DRENZANU-556129 format. One record per residue (C-alpha): residue in three letters; x, y, z. Coordinates in Angstrom, 1 decimal, m for minus. Example, Ala and Ser with C-alpha at 12.3 -4.5 7.8 and 13.67 -1.06 7.14 Angstrom:
% DRENZANU-556129
     r        x        y        z
   ala     12.3     m4.5      7.8
   ser     13.7     m1.1      7.1
% end
This chain:
% DRENZANU-556129
     r        x        y        z
   leu      0.0      0.0      0.0
   val      2.8      2.4      0.8
   glu      4.9      1.8     m2.2
   arg      2.2      1.5     m4.9
   leu     m0.7      3.5     m3.6
   ala      1.0      5.8     m1.1
   leu     m1.4      4.7      1.6
   ser     m0.7      3.8      5.2
   ile     m2.9      2.0      7.7
   lys     m3.3      3.5     11.1
   pro     m2.4      1.1     14.0
   ser     m5.9      1.3     15.3
   ser     m7.2      0.1     12.0
   arg     m5.1     m3.1     11.9
   ser     m6.7     m6.4     12.8
   thr     m6.7    m10.0     11.7
   leu     m9.4    m12.6     11.7
   ser     m8.2    m16.1     11.4
   pro    m10.4    m19.2     11.4
   asn     m7.3    m21.5     11.6
   pro     m5.6    m21.6     15.0
   gly     m2.4    m22.8     13.2
   ala     m2.0    m19.6     11.4
   asp     m1.1    m17.6     14.5
   asp      2.6    m18.4     14.0
   leu      2.5    m16.8     10.5
   ile      1.1    m13.4     11.7
   asp      2.9    m10.7     13.5
   thr      0.3    m10.2     16.3
   asn      2.1     m7.1     17.6
   lys      1.5     m5.3     14.3
   trp     m1.7     m7.1     13.4
   pro     m3.6     m7.9     16.6
   lys     m6.0    m10.9     16.5
   his     m9.7    m10.4     17.0
   glu    m12.6    m12.8     17.2
   thr    m15.0    m10.3     15.7
   val    m14.3     m7.6     13.1
   glu    m16.7     m5.0     11.8
   val    m16.7     m4.6      8.0
   leu    m19.2     m2.2      6.3
   gly    m21.6     m2.5      9.1
   his    m21.4     m6.3      9.3
   leu    m19.9     m8.2     12.2
   ile    m17.6    m11.0     10.9
   thr    m16.6    m13.6     13.4
   ser    m13.8    m16.2     13.2
   arg    m16.4    m19.0     13.5
   ser    m18.5    m17.6     10.7
   ser    m21.5    m17.2     13.0
   ser    m24.3    m14.8     12.1
   trp    m25.6    m14.4     15.7
   pro    m23.4    m11.5     16.8
   cys    m24.4     m9.6     13.7
   phe    m28.1    m10.4     14.3
   lys    m28.0     m9.3     17.9
   arg    m26.6     m6.0     16.9
   cys    m29.1     m5.6     14.1
   glu    m31.9     m6.4     16.6
   lys    m30.8     m3.5     18.8
   his    m30.8     m1.1     15.8
   met    m34.2     m2.3     14.8
   trp    m35.7     m1.8     18.3
   ala    m34.2      1.7     18.4
   ala    m35.8      2.5     15.0
   phe    m39.1      0.9     16.1
   trp    m39.5      3.1     19.2
   ala    m38.5      6.2     17.2
   asn    m40.8      5.7     14.3
   cys    m43.6      3.1     14.8
   val    m45.0      4.1     18.3
   gly    m45.8      7.4     20.0
   asn    m48.0     10.4     19.3
   gln    m47.2     10.4     15.6
   thr    m48.9      7.0     15.2
   ser    m51.8      7.5     17.6
   gly    m54.4      8.0     14.8
   leu    m53.3      5.1     12.6
   ser    m55.0      1.7     12.3
   val    m53.3     m1.6     13.1
   gln    m52.8     m2.3      9.3
   gln    m51.3      1.1      8.7
   arg    m48.9      0.6     11.6
   cys    m47.9     m2.7     10.2
   arg    m47.1     m1.2      6.9
   met    m45.1      1.5      8.6
   leu    m43.3     m1.3     10.5
   gln    m42.4     m3.0      7.2
   arg    m41.1      0.2      5.7
   cys    m38.9      1.1      8.7
   met    m37.6     m2.3      9.7
   trp    m37.2     m4.3      6.5
   pro    m34.4     m2.1      5.0
   ile    m32.4     m2.4      8.3
   leu    m32.8     m6.2      8.3
   thr    m32.2     m6.8      4.6
   phe    m29.0     m4.7      4.7
   arg    m27.5     m7.2      7.2
   asn    m29.2    m10.5      6.5
   thr    m27.8    m10.4      2.9
   arg    m24.7    m12.2      4.1
   trp    m26.3    m14.4      6.8
   his    m26.5    m18.1      6.1
   trp    m30.0    m19.3      6.5
   ile    m30.7    m21.7      9.3
   ala    m34.1    m22.5     11.0
   thr    m33.1    m21.0     14.4
   leu    m32.0    m17.7     12.9
   ala    m35.2    m17.5     10.7
   glu    m37.3    m18.2     13.8
   ala    m35.4    m15.4     15.7
   gln    m36.3    m13.0     12.9
   ser    m39.9    m14.1     12.9
   lys    m40.1    m13.8     16.7
   leu    m38.7    m10.3     16.5
   gln    m41.4     m9.4     14.0
   arg    m44.1    m10.9     16.2
   arg    m42.9     m9.0     19.3
   met    m43.0     m5.7     17.4
   val    m46.4     m6.4     15.8
   gly    m47.7     m7.4     19.3
   gln    m47.1     m3.8     20.4
   phe    m49.9     m2.7     18.1
   leu    m52.5     m5.1     19.4
   ser    m54.9     m4.1     22.1
   leu    m56.6     m7.3     23.1
   glu    m58.8     m7.4     26.2
   arg    m58.1    m10.0     28.7
   trp    m61.1    m12.4     29.2
   pro    m62.6    m12.9     32.6
   cys    m61.0    m15.7     34.5
   glu    m58.3    m15.9     31.8
   ser    m54.8    m16.6     33.3
   leu    m51.9    m14.3     32.3
   asn    m50.1    m17.2     30.5
   val    m53.1    m18.0     28.4
   tyr    m53.7    m14.3     27.5
   cys    m50.1    m13.9     26.5
   arg    m50.2    m16.9     24.2
   arg    m53.4    m15.8     22.6
   arg    m52.0    m12.3     22.1
   met    m48.9    m13.8     20.4
   arg    m51.0    m16.0     18.2
   ala    m52.9    m13.0     17.0
   ala    m49.6    m11.2     16.4
   ala    m48.2    m14.2     14.5
   ala    m51.3    m14.2     12.2
   leu    m51.0    m10.5     11.5
   ala    m47.2    m10.8     10.9
   lys    m47.8    m13.7      8.5
   ser    m50.3    m11.6      6.5
   gln    m47.7     m8.8      6.2
   gly    m44.9    m11.2      5.2
   asp    m43.0    m13.4      7.7
   trp    m39.4    m12.1      7.9
   gly    m37.9    m15.5      8.4
   ile    m39.6    m16.8      5.2
   leu    m38.7    m13.7      3.2
   his    m35.1    m14.2      4.2
   ala    m35.2    m17.8      3.0
   lys    m36.8    m16.6     m0.3
   arg    m34.0    m14.1     m0.8
   val    m31.4    m16.8     m0.3
   cys    m33.0    m19.1     m2.8
   asp    m33.5    m16.3     m5.3
   trp    m29.8    m15.4     m5.1
   ala    m28.8    m19.1     m5.6
   val    m31.0    m19.2     m8.7
   his    m29.4    m16.0     m9.9
   leu    m25.9    m17.4     m9.5
   glu    m26.7    m20.6    m11.3
   arg    m27.8    m18.8    m14.5
   glu    m25.4    m19.5    m17.3
   arg    m24.9    m15.8    m18.1
   asn    m23.5    m15.3    m14.5
   his    m21.1    m18.2    m14.5
   leu    m18.1    m16.0    m15.0
   ser    m18.8    m13.8    m12.0
   leu    m16.7    m14.4     m8.8
   ala    m19.8    m15.0     m6.7
   ser    m21.0    m17.7     m9.1
   leu    m17.6    m19.3     m9.3
   leu    m17.4    m19.5     m5.5
   phe    m21.0    m20.8     m5.3
   arg    m20.4    m23.5     m7.8
   trp    m17.0    m24.5     m6.6
   his    m18.4    m27.7     m5.0
   cys    m21.7    m29.4     m5.2
   ala    m24.4    m29.1     m2.5
   asp    m23.3    m32.5     m1.0
   trp    m19.7    m31.4     m0.3
   pro    m20.4    m29.3      2.8
   glu    m22.8    m32.0      4.1
   asp    m20.1    m34.7      3.7
   arg    m17.5    m32.5      5.6
   arg    m19.9    m31.9      8.5
   val    m20.3    m35.6      9.2
   asp    m16.8    m36.8      8.3
   leu    m14.9    m37.3     11.6
   asn    m11.6    m38.0      9.8
   ile    m11.3    m34.4      8.9
   gly     m9.7    m32.7     11.9
   gly     m9.0    m29.2     13.1
   pro    m10.6    m26.1     11.6
   his    m11.0    m27.8      8.2
   arg    m14.2    m29.6      9.4
   pro    m17.2    m27.5     10.2
   gly    m18.3    m30.1     12.7
   thr    m21.9    m28.8     12.9
   arg    m23.3    m32.2     12.0
   ala    m20.9    m34.4     13.9
   gln    m22.4    m33.6     17.3
   asn    m24.9    m35.6     19.2
   leu    m27.6    m32.9     18.8
   phe    m30.7    m32.2     16.7
   leu    m30.1    m31.4     13.0
   leu    m30.5    m27.8     12.0
   ala    m32.4    m27.2      8.8
   arg    m30.5    m25.1      6.2
   trp    m31.6    m23.2      3.1
   gly    m30.6    m26.1      0.9
   his    m33.2    m28.3      2.6
   leu    m36.1    m25.9      1.7
% end
């Protein structure tokens, strides 16, 4: 950078993110300090390729935008449907900016859907029935919020649709020379599945997400 572009990197801007523990000996950690999480263009990239830290941060930003735009005196005269449309206009751009790089899994999709239901539930004013327990009332209220959120477009399902549409776009023949398409078609869909269950692959080269004695997580390729 200094020789060719006459650019220098500030010490506070230097950081490394290595998924391979064996690469620590090849990096000057005094000059390039190692971090588990690095922010890049508003996204949080982790050494484990997890999307949860980025989602948690996105969730905080969405709640801040929700309380600033979707509730208060400025929305007192709006109907529930109008508030839901405002919610979609204010929240969906924040979510789509970040979930573009999130890999789709069922638990992350359910977290997005649950966030939507909690926000929609703020618009509902259901009366509590006589002799109705608080637990039953909360479940009934959340079922109503889930039905209303589904009519507006479930965020978890919309995320899965965006992932599938992007995969179809990359598989088009006219896009085969693009870098994204080349990386996407580098191996077939069975290759990551085989590496997840292969116990002979050791270290950081095996994802290991399917080699544990736990329930299997659904991924976008299973839709």
